[in-house]
C-alpha positions in Angstrom: -124.4 -257.2 -233.3 -125.2 -253.5 -233.6 -126.8 -253.5 -230.2 -123.5 -254.8 -228.6 -121.5 -251.8 -229.9 -121.1 -248.8 -227.6 -123.2 -245.9 -228.6 -121.6 -242.4 -229.0 -123.0 -239.6 -226.9 -123.4 -236.0 -228.0 -120.1 -234.2 -227.5 -118.2 -237.4 -226.7 -116.9 -240.5 -228.4 -115.5 -243.9 -227.6 -111.8 -243.6 -227.0 -109.2 -246.4 -227.5 -107.7 -247.7 -224.3 -104.2 -248.1 -225.7 -102.9 -244.9 -224.0 -104.5 -246.0 -220.7 -102.8 -249.3 -220.9 -99.5 -247.7 -221.8 -99.8 -245.3 -218.9 -100.8 -247.9 -216.4 -98.1 -250.5 -217.3 -95.5 -247.8 -217.8 -96.4 -246.5 -214.3 -95.9 -249.9 -212.9 -92.6 -250.5 -214.6 -91.1 -247.2 -213.5 -92.4 -247.7 -210.0 -90.7 -251.1 -209.8 -87.5 -249.4 -211.2 -87.6 -246.9 -208.4 -88.1 -249.7 -205.8 -85.1 -251.6 -207.2 -83.0 -248.5 -207.1 -84.0 -247.8 -203.6 -83.3 -251.4 -202.4 -79.9 -251.3 -204.2 -78.9 -248.1 -202.5 -80.0 -249.3 -199.1 -77.9 -252.4 -199.3 -75.0 -250.9 -201.3 -74.8 -247.2 -200.7 -71.2 -247.1 -202.0 -72.2 -246.9 -205.6 -70.7 -244.0 -207.6 -72.7 -240.9 -207.0 -72.6 -239.9 -210.6 -73.8 -243.3 -211.7 -76.8 -242.9 -209.2 -77.6 -239.5 -210.7 -77.5 -240.8 -214.2 -79.8 -243.7 -213.4 -82.2 -241.6 -211.4 -82.2 -238.9 -214.1 -83.0 -241.5 -216.8 -85.8 -243.0 -214.8 -87.3 -239.6 -214.1 -87.3 -238.7 -217.8 -89.1 -241.9 -218.7 -91.4 -241.5 -215.8 -92.2 -238.0 -216.8 -93.1 -239.1 -220.3 -95.3 -241.9 -219.0 -97.2 -239.4 -216.7 -97.8 -237.0 -219.6 -99.2 -239.9 -221.6 -101.3 -240.7 -218.6 -102.7 -237.2 -218.4 -104.1 -237.4 -221.9 -105.2 -241.1 -221.6 -108.3 -240.2 -219.4 -108.4 -243.4 -217.3 -111.7 -244.5 -215.8 -111.5 -242.7 -212.5 -109.4 -239.8 -213.8 -107.6 -239.5 -210.5 -104.1 -240.8 -210.8 -103.0 -238.5 -213.7 -105.0 -235.4 -213.0 -101.9 -233.3 -212.1 -99.4 -235.1 -214.3 -99.1 -232.8 -217.3 -97.1 -230.1 -215.5 -95.5 -232.6 -213.1 -94.5 -234.9 -216.0 -92.8 -232.0 -217.7 -91.1 -231.1 -214.4 -89.8 -234.7 -214.0 -88.4 -234.7 -217.5 -86.7 -231.3 -217.0 -85.1 -232.4 -213.7 -84.1 -235.7 -215.1 -82.3 -234.0 -217.9 -80.5 -231.7 -215.4 -79.5 -234.8 -213.3 -78.1 -236.6 -216.4 -76.3 -233.8 -218.1 -75.2 -231.7 -215.2 -74.5 -234.4 -212.6 -70.9 -233.3 -212.2 -71.8 -229.7 -211.4 -74.8 -230.1 -209.1 -73.7 -232.7 -206.5 -74.6 -230.5 -203.6 -78.0 -229.6 -205.0 -79.2 -233.1 -206.1 -80.6 -233.9 -202.6 -82.7 -230.8 -202.6 -83.8 -231.3 -206.2 -84.8 -234.9 -205.7 -86.3 -234.2 -202.3 -88.4 -231.4 -203.7 -89.7 -233.7 -206.5 -90.5 -236.5 -204.0 -92.3 -234.0 -201.7 -94.3 -232.5 -204.5 -95.4 -235.9 -205.8 -96.4 -237.0 -202.3 -98.6 -233.9 -201.9 -100.3 -234.7 -205.2 -100.8 -238.3 -204.0 -102.4 -237.1 -200.7 -105.0 -235.3 -202.9 -105.4 -238.5 -205.0 -106.0 -240.5 -201.7 -108.7 -238.0 -200.6 -110.4 -238.1 -204.0 -110.2 -241.9 -204.0 -112.1 -242.1 -200.7 -114.9 -240.1 -202.4 -114.9 -242.6 -205.2 -115.3 -245.4 -202.8 -111.9 -247.0 -203.4 -111.3 -249.3 -200.4 -107.5 -248.9 -200.1 -107.5 -245.1 -200.2 -106.0 -244.9 -196.8 -102.9 -246.9 -197.9 -102.2 -244.3 -200.5 -102.5 -241.6 -197.9 -100.1 -243.3 -195.4 -97.5 -244.0 -198.1 -97.8 -240.4 -199.4 -97.2 -239.0 -195.9 -94.2 -241.2 -195.3 -92.8 -240.4 -198.7 -93.4 -236.7 -198.1 -91.5 -236.8 -194.8 -88.6 -238.4 -196.6 -88.7 -235.7 -199.2 -88.6 -233.0 -196.5 -85.7 -234.8 -194.8 -83.7 -234.8 -198.1 -84.4 -231.1 -198.5 -83.6 -230.1 -194.9 -80.5 -232.2 -194.4 -78.6 -231.5 -197.6 -75.7 -231.5 -198.2 -75.2 -234.9 -196.5 -72.2 -237.2 -196.0 -72.0 -239.4 -199.1 -73.1 -242.7 -197.5 -76.0 -241.2 -195.5 -77.1 -239.3 -198.7 -77.2 -242.5 -200.7 -79.1 -244.4 -198.0 -81.6 -241.5 -197.7 -82.0 -241.2 -201.5 -82.5 -245.0 -201.6 -85.2 -244.9 -198.9 -87.0 -242.1 -200.6 -86.9 -243.8 -203.9 -88.2 -247.0 -202.3 -91.2 -245.4 -200.8 -91.8 -243.2 -203.9 -91.9 -246.4 -206.0 -94.2 -248.3 -203.5 -96.5 -245.3 -203.3 -96.8 -245.0 -207.1 -97.1 -248.7 -207.5 -100.0 -248.8 -205.1 -101.7 -245.9 -207.0 -101.3 -247.7 -210.3 -102.8 -250.9 -208.9 -105.6 -249.3 -206.9 -106.7 -246.2 -208.9 -105.8 -246.7 -212.6 -108.4 -248.8 -214.1 -108.4 -250.2 -217.7 -111.8 -251.2 -219.0 -113.0 -251.9 -222.5 -115.1 -249.3 -224.4 -114.5 -246.4 -222.0 -116.6 -243.4 -222.9 -115.6 -239.8 -222.3 -118.1 -237.0 -222.5 -115.5 -234.3 -222.6 -112.0 -234.0 -224.0 -109.1 -232.1 -222.6 
């Protein structure tokens, strides 16, 4: 039985995969939430603007927490979460602003959300390039989705303030592609395996 147990290496140890699982499944759930928000806004853009901001802000706070957990989880490829400590903190901060200051920042929300979307898409472009080096077959799909999402983020930034209905449709479209992009990353890049070893710790 002793031979079946993973051996520790000098300077490293076997790390539980609980955080990797939490990060992966949390990533999936929040990605699906963004997709549902996007679809809802595309088909019903007449929702209350404040309600949309509260929902998006809440999702961003949860998503930011998941991404911070992911950063410290050290998944197998160590690609998806490599930039997520700072970005997770940023998402939480902007989520708090959107929830608690929604009434005072209506004209800035498009720019805030668009900047967040654009920044994440740039990170995902780097993830796609690194994924190609790792031999991940669908790296190009991450790249394409990241480019589309980035363009939508730039449109949100450049065209604000927008007429209410157009703004909700554009936020919905950006949320939809952000969710699809992150869902693809979670399924393609984040790997959960038993007895992962890590030679170094952050």
